C-alpha positions in Angstrom: 11.4 -5.6 4.2 9.1 -8.2 6.4 11.9 -9.0 8.6 11.2 -5.7 10.5 7.0 -5.3 10.0 4.5 -6.7 8.2 4.6 -10.6 9.1 8.0 -10.7 10.6 9.7 -13.0 8.6 10.4 -13.2 4.7 7.5 -14.1 2.9 6.6 -17.5 1.5 5.0 -16.9 -1.7 4.9 -20.1 -3.1 6.8 -19.2 -6.2 5.9 -22.2 -8.3 1.7 -20.9 -7.8 2.8 -17.7 -9.0 4.5 -18.5 -11.9 1.3 -20.6 -12.8 -1.3 -17.7 -11.9 1.4 -15.1 -13.8 0.4 -17.2 -16.8 -3.1 -15.6 -16.8 -4.8 -13.0 -14.8 -6.6 -14.3 -11.8 -10.3 -15.0 -11.9 -13.4 -14.8 -9.6 -13.7 -18.1 -7.4 -15.0 -19.0 -4.1 -12.5 -17.6 -1.3 -10.8 -20.1 0.9 -12.0 -17.5 3.9 -15.6 -18.4 2.8 -18.3 -16.1 1.9 -18.8 -12.7 3.6 -21.6 -13.1 6.7 -24.1 -9.9 7.3 -22.5 -6.7 8.6 -21.5 -6.0 12.1 -22.0 -3.9 14.7 -19.7 -1.5 12.7 -21.0 -1.7 9.3 -18.3 -4.0 8.3 -18.9 -7.7 6.2 -16.5 -10.5 7.2 -16.6 -14.1 7.1 -17.4 -16.9 9.9 -14.8 -16.5 12.5 -13.5 -12.9 12.2 -14.1 -10.1 14.3 -13.9 -5.9 14.0 -13.4 -2.5 16.2 -12.5 0.6 15.1 -9.2 2.0 16.5 -9.5 5.8 15.3 -11.7 8.0 14.5 -10.4 11.0 12.3 -11.1 14.6 14.7 -11.7 12.4 17.7 -9.0 11.3 20.4 -7.8 8.2 19.8 -8.5 6.0 22.9 -6.7 6.5 26.1 -4.6 9.6 24.1 -3.8 12.9 23.7 -3.6 12.3 19.7 -6.4 13.9 17.6 -6.5 11.7 15.0 -5.7 13.0 11.4 -8.5 13.7 8.7 -8.4 11.5 5.8 -6.3 8.7 7.2 -4.9 6.8 4.0 -1.6 4.3 3.0 -0.2 2.7 6.3 2.5 0.2 7.4 3.2 -2.1 11.3 6.0 -2.1 12.3 7.0 -4.8 15.4 8.0 -2.7 18.9 8.9 -5.5 21.4 6.0 -7.9 21.7 3.3 -5.2 20.6 3.2 -3.1 17.2 2.8 0.4 16.0 0.4 1.2 13.0 1.5 4.3 11.4 -0.5 6.0 8.3 -0.6 9.2 6.1 -3.3 12.0 5.9 -4.1 12.6 2.8 -4.9 16.3 3.1 -3.2 19.5 1.8 -1.1 21.5 3.6 -1.3 20.0 6.9 -1.1 16.3 6.0 1.4 14.4 7.6 1.6 10.8 9.4 0.0 9.5 12.5 0.5 6.4 14.5 -1.0 4.5 16.9 0.9 1.8 19.5 -0.6 -1.2 21.1 0.8 -3.9 23.6 1.2 -7.7 23.1 -2.7 -8.1 23.5 -3.6 -5.4 21.3 -4.6 -2.4 23.7 -4.0 1.1 22.6 -0.8 2.6 25.0 -0.3 5.5 22.8 -0.8 7.7 19.9 1.0 10.5 18.5 2.1 12.7 15.3 5.8 11.4 13.4 4.9 13.9 10.3 3.1 17.6 10.2 2.5 20.2 8.0 3.5 17.9 4.4 0.8 17.8 1.4 -1.5 15.8 0.4 0.3 12.3 2.3 -1.3 9.4 0.2 0.6 6.0 0.4 4.2 5.3 1.2 6.0 2.3 2.4 8.0 0.7 5.0 11.8 -0.2 5.0 13.8 -3.0 6.4 15.8 0.1 9.0 12.4 0.2 10.2 11.3 3.6 8.8 7.9 4.6 6.8 8.6 6.2 3.7 5.4 9.1 3.3 4.9 9.9 0.1 3.1 13.3 -0.9 0.6 13.1 -3.6 0.9 16.1 -5.9 3.1 17.4 -8.9 6.3 17.9 -7.6 5.9 15.5 -4.7 8.4 14.1 -2.1 9.3 11.6 0.3 9.5 12.2 3.6 11.4 9.2 5.7 10.3 9.0 8.6 10.4 7.4 12.7 7.2 5.5 13.6 8.1 5.6 17.3 8.3 9.7 16.6 11.8 10.5 18.0 13.7 11.4 15.2 13.0 14.2 13.0 10.8 13.8 9.7 13.8 14.2 6.8 12.8 14.9 3.5 14.9 12.6 0.4 14.8 15.0 -2.8 17.1 12.6 -4.7 14.4 9.9 -4.8 12.1 12.5 -7.1 9.8 15.0 -7.1 6.1 13.8 -8.8 3.5 12.5 -7.6 4.2 9.9 -5.8 2.0 7.4 -4.7 2.8 4.3 -2.8 6.7 2.6 -2.4 8.0 -1.1 -1.7 11.6 -1.6 -0.9 13.3 -4.5 -2.3 16.0 -5.3 0.3 17.0 -8.5 -2.0 17.9 -6.2 -4.8 18.7 -3.3 -3.1 15.9 -1.1 -4.9 13.1 0.9 -3.6 10.3 0.8 -6.3 7.8 4.0 -6.5 4.2 4.4 -8.3 2.7 7.8 -9.9 -0.4 8.4 -9.7 -1.3 10.4 -13.2 -2.9 8.8 -16.7 0.0 8.7 -18.1 2.8 8.0 -15.3 5.4 6.1 -15.1 7.0 3.0 -12.5 10.3 4.5 -10.8 12.9 2.5 -9.0 15.6 4.5 -6.7 19.1 2.8 -5.8 20.8 4.3 -3.0 24.3 4.8 -2.9 24.6 3.2 0.5 21.6 0.9 1.2 20.0 2.1 4.5 21.2 5.5 3.8 18.1 7.2 1.3 19.9 10.9 0.8 21.6 9.8 -2.2 21.9 7.6 -5.0 19.8 7.1 -8.9 16.5 7.5 -9.5 15.1 5.3 -12.4 12.2 5.2 -14.8 11.0 1.6 -16.8 11.1 1.0 -20.5 9.0 -1.0 -22.3 6.9 -1.6 -24.9 2.8 -1.0 -24.3 2.1 -4.7 -23.9 1.5 -6.3 -20.1 4.1 -8.5 -20.5 7.6 -9.3 -21.5 11.0 -8.0 -20.7 11.6 -4.1 -19.3 14.5 -2.3 -19.0 15.0 1.2 -16.9 16.8 4.4 -17.5 18.2 6.7 -15.0 16.1 10.1 -14.8 18.5 13.3 -16.0 16.8 15.7 -13.1 15.4 13.7 -10.7 14.0 17.3 -9.8 11.2 17.6 -12.3 11.5 20.7 -13.1 11.0 21.7 -15.2 10.3 18.9 -17.2 8.2 16.3 -15.4 10.2 13.0 -14.2 7.9 11.2 -16.5 8.6 12.9 -19.8 12.4 13.0 -19.9 13.0 9.5 -20.6 12.3 8.9 -24.3 10.0 5.3 -24.2 9.2 5.1 -20.5 6.8 3.1 -19.7 3.1 4.5 -19.5 0.9 3.5 -16.4 -2.6 4.6 -15.8 -2.8 5.7 -12.7 -0.3 4.4 -10.1 -1.6 3.4 -6.9 -0.4 0.9 -4.3 2.6 -1.0 -4.4 4.2 -4.2 -2.2 7.2 -6.1 -2.6 7.7 -10.1 -1.3 10.1 -13.0 -2.5 11.9 -11.0 -6.1 8.5 -9.8 -7.0 6.7 -6.6 -7.0 2.8 -5.9 -7.3 1.8 -3.2 -8.0 -1.9 -1.5 -8.9 -2.9 1.1 -11.6 -6.4 2.4 -10.9 -7.2 3.9 -14.7 -7.2 0.4 -15.7 -8.2 -1.3 -12.7 -4.7 -3.6 -13.0 -2.8 -5.5 -10.8 0.7 -5.9 -12.2 3.8 -7.9 -11.4 7.4 -7.3 -11.6 10.0 -9.7 -11.4 12.6 -8.1 -10.1 15.2 -11.1 -10.6 14.6 -11.2 -14.6 13.6 -7.9 -15.3 10.3 -8.8 -16.8 6.3 -7.9 -16.1 3.3 -9.3 -16.5 -0.5 -8.9 -15.3 -1.6 -10.5 -12.1 -5.4 -9.4 -12.2 -6.9 -6.9 -15.1 -10.9 -6.3 -13.8 -11.8 -6.4 -18.0 -10.7 -9.9 -18.3 -12.2 -11.8 -15.8 -14.8 -14.0 -16.3 -18.5 -12.7 -15.5 -18.8 -9.8 -13.3 -15.1 -8.3 -11.5 -15.2 -9.1 -7.9 -12.6 -6.3 -7.3 -12.6 -2.9 -8.9 -11.3 0.2 -7.9 -7.8 -1.6 -7.1 -5.5 0.9 -5.1 -3.7 -0.1 -1.7 -2.5 -3.6 -1.8 -0.8 -5.6 1.1 0.1 -9.5 1.4 0.3 -12.3 4.2 2.8 -14.3 4.7 1.5 -17.5 2.7 1.6 -15.5 -0.4 -2.3 -14.5 -0.7 -2.8 -10.3 -1.9 -5.1 -7.8 -0.3 -6.5 -5.3 -2.8 -8.3 -2.5 -1.1 -10.9 -0.4 -3.3 -11.2 2.8 -3.8 -14.7 3.4 -4.9 -15.7 -0.3 -6.3 -18.4 -2.3 -3.6 -15.7 -0.8 -0.8 -14.1 -4.2 -0.6 -10.4 -5.3 0.2 -10.3 -8.7 -2.0 -8.0 -11.3 -1.9 -6.0 -12.5 -4.5 -4.2 -16.0 -4.0 -1.0 -17.5 -5.1 -3.5 -20.2 -7.4 -5.1 -16.9 -9.1 -8.8 -16.8 -7.2 -9.9 -13.3 -6.8 -12.5 -12.7 -3.8 -14.0 -10.5 -1.8 -12.3 -11.3 1.8 -14.2 -7.7 3.3 -16.5 -5.2 2.8 -17.2 -2.0 4.5 -21.3 -1.1 4.4 -23.1 2.1 4.2 -19.9 4.2 3.1 -19.8 3.9 -0.3 -18.8 7.8 -0.7 -15.4 6.4 0.8 -12.4 4.6 -0.2 -10.7 1.9 1.3 -7.2 2.9 2.3 -3.9 1.7 4.1 -3.9 -2.3 5.0 -1.6 -3.9 7.1 -0.6 -6.7 8.8 0.5 -7.2 12.5 4.0 -9.4 12.7 2.2 -12.4 13.9 -0.1 -12.5 11.1 -3.3 -12.3 12.9 -4.8 -8.6 13.0 -5.3 -6.4 9.8 -5.7 -2.6 10.1 -6.9 -0.4 7.4 -9.0 2.9 7.2 -12.1 3.9 5.3 -10.9 7.6 4.3 -14.4 9.2 4.5 -16.2 7.2 6.6 -20.4 7.4 6.9 -20.1 11.1 6.1 -18.1 11.3 2.2 -15.9 14.3 4.3 -12.2 13.8 5.1 -13.1 14.5 8.5 -15.1 11.4 8.9 -12.3 8.8 8.2 -12.7 5.4 10.2 -9.3 2.9 11.2 -10.3 -0.3 11.6 -8.7 -3.4 13.0 -9.8 -7.0 12.0 -8.6 -10.2 13.6 -9.3 -13.6 12.8 -8.0 -17.2 11.5 -5.8 -15.4 8.6 -3.7 -18.1 6.5 -0.1 -18.6 7.0 
């Protein structure tokens, strides 16, 4: 996955360190980037050496373009575009949802902005594919997955074989040829889709994870009989399906799929090689005050650090290091009625994009999309 998108190459996730971290959930500790400094002119608290800029605001034209940035910016990803890149962003509003994109040149200047998907319903998160498409997921009870073109050349295509349920995020595992998907309900499931032909999502098999209520151990998978989810919702079709409390972000690298559940403040790790599951983080199992609450979107850096955005909490993006340290990386101030969405790195790994979905107004019309530049670990 990362060959085409974030980081530009396969992730070096330090397997030994993560194996040790899986033995116990991540605990608060000093950030490798140091403490957060006072808020900058954009209201962002960052470590020393980092800067922020606003790249788009909902309801306003993206600088130098004719595209009006969409409301409620949510999940996103970065795609390499020659020496530049493209940041795609969902719009989590009903009926008119869809996806917008901003194109940057090699120096980070905006060179274009446009729509790649229109008139869909509550597009929350999604995932990037190795064949350079963005999967945009609808977060409604019979939500669908749309495969979109970040360049806006090819029309978006709905992918019904991937199931109709309250989709949140997805992550592509090119190693084992699956797409993992989360479901944002309190008794949701964790799914995977196996295309009949790799690179073609028009047909395939939808499966759901099965297992006990334990937070670690072996799991199995079973086919979902009716991916259409009607009249019986997909999460109720398989006896013994493992339940997760509000599935949110989803990210795959180097044999592991990390996903979050907001209902219980957890970051999970699914080992795709040996089909086991474990907890990477649980906000109820930390010593002292939990630095990360309201876990939501998640992405990773090339060195193995996870970056988890908060929906609520302290409006932070927190880092979880491979050696099990969790600490704030940045904080958005003055926007307590919003949530942080869409974190994604550029191919070089030195710029991080994300949005405050409702900005300072607390309304979907007040979204703000940011870029943070600095000495990220490699």
